[in-house]
C-alpha positions in Angstrom: -7.4 -1.3 -48.3 -5.1 -0.1 -51.0 -7.0 1.4 -54.0 -5.9 0.7 -57.6 -7.8 2.6 -60.5 -7.6 2.6 -64.2 -4.3 4.2 -65.9 -5.2 6.1 -69.4 -4.6 3.4 -72.4 -2.3 4.9 -74.5 1.6 5.6 -74.0 1.4 9.2 -74.3 -2.0 9.6 -71.8 -0.5 7.1 -69.4 2.6 9.5 -68.8 0.8 12.5 -68.6 -2.4 10.6 -66.2 -0.4 8.6 -63.7 1.3 11.7 -61.5 -2.4 13.3 -61.6 -3.6 10.0 -60.2 -0.7 9.7 -57.8 -1.8 13.6 -56.5 -5.3 12.2 -55.6 -3.9 9.7 -53.5 -4.6 6.3 -55.0 -2.1 3.9 -54.3 -1.9 2.1 -57.6 -3.2 2.0 -61.4 -3.7 -0.9 -63.7 -3.6 -1.2 -67.3 -5.7 -3.3 -69.8 -5.4 -5.5 -72.8 -7.7 -3.8 -75.3 -6.9 -1.7 -78.1 -3.4 -0.7 -76.8 -0.6 -2.9 -75.5 -1.0 -3.9 -71.8 2.6 -3.2 -70.9 3.4 0.3 -72.8 1.5 2.4 -70.9 3.1 1.0 -67.5 6.4 1.6 -69.2 5.3 5.1 -69.6 4.1 5.8 -66.2 7.0 4.0 -64.4 9.5 6.8 -64.5 7.1 9.7 -63.6 5.3 8.5 -60.5 5.7 6.3 -57.3 2.5 4.2 -57.7 2.2 0.6 -57.8 1.6 -0.6 -61.5 -0.4 -4.0 -62.5 -1.4 -5.5 -65.7 -4.7 -6.4 -65.2 -4.5 -8.6 -67.2 -2.1 -9.5 -69.9 -3.3 -12.5 -71.6 -1.0 -15.4 -70.9 -1.6 -17.7 -73.6 -0.4 -15.6 -76.6 2.8 -14.8 -75.1 5.4 -17.2 -74.1 6.3 -17.3 -70.2 9.9 -15.9 -71.8 8.2 -13.0 -73.1 6.1 -12.4 -69.9 9.2 -12.7 -67.7 11.6 -10.5 -69.6 8.7 -7.3 -69.7 8.1 -8.1 -65.9 11.6 -8.2 -64.9 12.1 -4.8 -67.0 9.2 -3.1 -65.6 10.1 -4.1 -62.1 13.8 -2.4 -62.8 12.0 0.6 -64.6 9.6 1.3 -61.5 12.1 0.3 -58.9 10.3 -2.6 -57.7 6.7 -1.4 -57.9 5.5 -3.6 -60.8 3.0 -6.5 -60.4 2.3 -8.9 -63.4 -1.0 -9.8 -63.8 -2.1 -12.8 -66.1 -5.3 -14.1 -67.3 -6.8 -16.7 -69.6 -9.4 -14.9 -71.6 -12.1 -16.9 -73.4 -11.4 -19.8 -76.1 -12.7 -17.7 -79.1 -10.4 -14.6 -78.1 -7.5 -16.7 -77.8 -8.1 -18.6 -80.9 -9.7 -16.3 -83.5 -8.4 -12.9 -82.0 -4.7 -13.8 -80.8 -4.3 -16.8 -83.1 -2.7 -18.9 -80.0 -3.7 -22.2 -78.9 -6.0 -23.0 -76.2 -5.7 -26.3 -74.3 -7.1 -27.0 -70.8 -6.9 -23.1 -69.3 -6.5 -24.0 -65.6 -3.7 -26.5 -66.5 -2.0 -24.7 -68.7 -2.5 -21.2 -66.7 -0.5 -23.0 -64.0 2.5 -23.8 -66.1 2.6 -20.5 -67.6 2.7 -19.1 -63.8 5.1 -21.9 -63.0 7.3 -21.1 -65.6 7.3 -17.4 -65.6 8.1 -17.4 -62.0 10.8 -20.3 -62.6 12.4 -18.4 -64.9 12.5 -14.9 -63.1 13.7 -17.2 -60.1 16.6 -18.5 -61.8 17.7 -14.9 -62.6 17.5 -13.8 -59.5 19.6 -16.7 -58.0 22.0 -17.0 -60.9 20.6 -20.5 -61.6 19.9 -22.2 -64.8 16.6 -22.0 -66.0 15.1 -25.3 -66.3 11.3 -25.8 -66.8 9.9 -28.9 -68.5 5.9 -28.8 -68.7 3.3 -30.3 -70.9 2.5 -27.2 -72.7 5.8 -25.1 -72.5 9.5 -25.9 -71.9 12.5 -23.8 -71.3 15.7 -25.0 -70.7 18.2 -22.7 -72.8 19.4 -19.8 -71.4 23.0 -18.4 -72.6 24.4 -15.8 -70.8 24.0 -12.8 -73.5 20.2 -13.5 -72.8 20.3 -13.6 -69.0 19.8 -10.7 -67.1 21.5 -9.7 -63.9 19.8 -10.3 -60.4 16.8 -7.8 -60.2 17.9 -5.0 -57.4 14.2 -4.7 -56.4 13.5 -8.5 -56.4 11.6 -11.0 -58.4 7.9 -9.3 -59.2 4.9 -10.8 -58.0 3.1 -12.7 -60.6 -0.7 -12.5 -60.0 -3.4 -14.4 -61.8 -6.8 -13.0 -62.8 -9.6 -15.4 -61.7 -13.6 -16.0 -61.0 -14.1 -19.8 -61.0 -13.4 -22.2 -58.2 -10.8 -24.1 -60.3 -8.6 -21.2 -61.6 -9.0 -19.4 -58.2 -7.9 -22.7 -56.5 -4.9 -23.3 -58.8 -3.8 -19.3 -58.3 -3.9 -20.0 -54.7 -1.6 -22.9 -54.9 1.0 -21.3 -57.1 0.8 -17.7 -57.8 1.6 -14.8 -55.5 -1.9 -13.2 -55.8 -5.4 -13.4 -57.2 -7.2 -10.3 -59.2 -10.7 -11.5 -58.3 -12.6 -10.6 -61.6 -15.1 -7.5 -61.3 -18.0 -9.3 -62.5 -18.7 -10.6 -58.7 -20.7 -10.4 -55.8 -20.5 -10.4 -52.1 -22.4 -13.9 -51.7 -19.8 -15.2 -54.7 -16.9 -14.2 -52.8 -17.8 -15.6 -49.5 -19.2 -18.5 -50.7 -17.1 -19.5 -53.9 -14.0 -17.6 -53.9 -12.6 -17.3 -50.1 -13.4 -21.1 -49.8 -11.3 -21.9 -52.9 -8.5 -19.5 -52.1 -8.5 -21.9 -48.6 -8.3 -25.3 -50.4 -5.6 -23.9 -52.8 -3.3 -22.6 -50.1 -4.3 -25.5 -48.0 -3.1 -28.0 -50.8 0.3 -26.1 -51.2 0.8 -25.7 -47.6 0.9 -21.9 -47.8 -0.3 -19.2 -45.5 -3.1 -16.5 -46.1 -0.3 -14.1 -45.3 1.7 -15.6 -48.3 -1.1 -14.8 -50.7 -2.5 -11.3 -51.9 -6.0 -11.1 -52.7 -6.9 -8.0 -54.7 -10.9 -7.6 -55.4 -11.9 -5.8 -58.6 -15.3 -3.7 -58.1 -17.7 -2.0 -60.3 -18.5 1.4 -58.7 -21.3 3.5 -60.0 -21.0 6.8 -57.7 -22.2 10.1 -57.8 -22.5 12.7 -55.3 -25.9 14.4 -56.6 -29.0 12.4 -57.9 -28.3 13.5 -61.3 -24.2 12.1 -61.0 -25.8 8.7 -59.6 -28.3 8.3 -62.3 -25.4 8.9 -64.7 -23.3 6.3 -63.0 -26.0 3.7 -63.5 -24.4 3.5 -67.2 -22.6 0.8 -65.5 -25.7 -1.3 -66.4 -24.1 -1.8 -70.2 -20.9 -3.4 -68.8 -22.8 -6.1 -66.5 -25.0 -6.7 -69.1 -22.0 -7.6 -71.2 -20.1 -9.6 -68.6 -23.4 -11.2 -68.0 -23.6 -12.7 -71.5 -20.3 -14.6 -71.4 -20.9 -18.3 -70.1 -17.4 -18.0 -68.0 -19.5 -15.7 -65.4 -22.6 -17.4 -65.2 -21.4 -18.8 -61.7 -22.0 -15.5 -60.2 -25.6 -15.4 -61.8 -26.3 -18.8 -60.5 -25.3 -17.9 -56.8 -27.6 -14.8 -56.8 -30.3 -17.1 -58.1 -30.2 -15.3 -61.8 -28.8 -18.1 -63.7 -31.3 -18.0 -66.4 -30.4 -14.7 -67.5 -27.1 -15.6 -68.8 -28.9 -17.6 -71.6 -31.1 -14.6 -72.3 -27.9 -12.1 -72.4 -25.9 -14.6 -74.6 -28.8 -14.9 -77.3 -29.0 -11.3 -77.4 -25.0 -10.6 -77.6 -24.9 -13.1 -80.8 -27.6 -10.9 -82.3 -26.4 -7.5 -81.8 -29.1 -6.7 -79.8 -27.4 -4.6 -77.1 -29.9 -2.3 -75.9 -32.1 -5.3 -75.1 -29.4 -6.9 -73.0 -28.8 -3.8 -71.2 -32.5 -3.5 -70.5 -32.5 -6.8 -68.5 -30.1 -5.4 -65.8 -32.7 -4.6 -62.9 -31.4 -2.1 -60.4 -31.3 -5.0 -57.7 -29.0 -6.6 -60.1 -26.5 -3.4 -60.2 -26.6 -3.1 -56.4 -25.5 -6.4 -55.9 -23.1 -7.2 -58.8 -21.5 -3.6 -58.4 -21.4 -0.7 -55.4 -23.5 2.0 -56.0 -24.2 5.6 -53.9 -22.3 8.6 -52.7 -18.4 8.3 -52.3 -19.1 7.5 -48.9 -21.7 5.2 -49.1 -19.7 3.2 -52.0 -16.5 3.4 -49.8 -18.5 2.0 -46.9 -19.8 -0.9 -48.7 -16.5 -2.0 -50.3 -15.2 -2.2 -46.9 -18.2 -4.3 -45.3 -18.2 -6.6 -48.5 -14.6 -7.1 -48.9 -11.9 -6.0 -46.5 -12.2 -9.0 -44.7 -10.8 -10.9 -47.8 -8.8 -8.6 -49.6 -5.8 -6.1 -49.1 -6.7 -4.3 -52.3 -9.2 -3.3 -54.4 -9.5 -2.2 -58.3 -12.1 0.4 -58.8 -13.7 0.2 -62.3 -15.8 3.4 -63.3 -17.2 1.8 -66.7 -19.4 4.0 -69.2 -19.6 7.1 -67.3 -17.5 10.2 -66.6 -15.9 10.4 -63.1 -13.7 13.7 -62.6 -11.3 14.3 -60.5 -13.2 16.1 -57.9 -15.5 13.2 -57.5 -12.7 10.4 -57.8 -10.5 12.4 -55.0 -13.7 12.3 -52.6 -14.1 8.6 -53.2 -10.2 8.0 -52.7 -10.5 9.8 -49.3 -13.8 8.0 -48.2 -12.1 4.6 -49.2 -9.4 5.8 -46.9 -11.2 7.0 -44.0 -13.8 3.8 -44.3 -10.7 1.4 -44.2 -8.6 3.2 -41.8 
């Protein structure tokens, strides 16, 4: 399995950090949509490393497919063919209240954003007329001054961040790949995600080989008891994710559905410490992978290698030094070889 890890958030840190991560043996890096722009760190990293670069994820709806296509095309050129455009829908409150954008039917809208972005990129690549007419977006004007030449490195892949069955199925129909969101479990992956991918591929008449599956995993790794105890800080992120209604299906499939209601109420009251206290060790071991570098690597391979070709590893809430990260990278290489 190929391994992607988080790139530094700021532009200056990204240019410094990317070569260091490459030296540790990772295959790629990804950026977040947070307090910094999701594209700029990858722009900084592209010229100073040979890693694969992914937006994980760029919020689609606040951006026009034309904006996404332009950014993706430029990053594909700058990285010499190492860029992957990952798109996400976010939730309604953030789209409307944080971004000031419009929220419609997210699965149908995301389908059009993916189709439109690909149509624009393909038209540039083929020297054809841009002509996309959808319910939510239309792109029918592209004069020569605004048309880039065919990209020498080909069209960048367009991926969709998904977890629910409808978004997952849609991604398998129209996108180049899926980024399976990190609040996940082996059972949810096997019983919900994999069948949804199969349905989408079947509907579109596509082969599994035509679709890239990247699974995102929260990792609590440590070499000593002390390091592993610190790594259990992932508990707080699991509590935050668990409070979000969109992630309830993962808790449902594990028999913990009512927990989502409790976490949601506490989150609205700002009672973050109490939320974290509701996440048991059993939940952490189910929703994340926990252990030494070798144990975490073996568990990732056991759970996901049959279904995914890449893994995005998250280490939230605790410090992972380069020596520890290097051991994890090597352990995953050995476990998946």
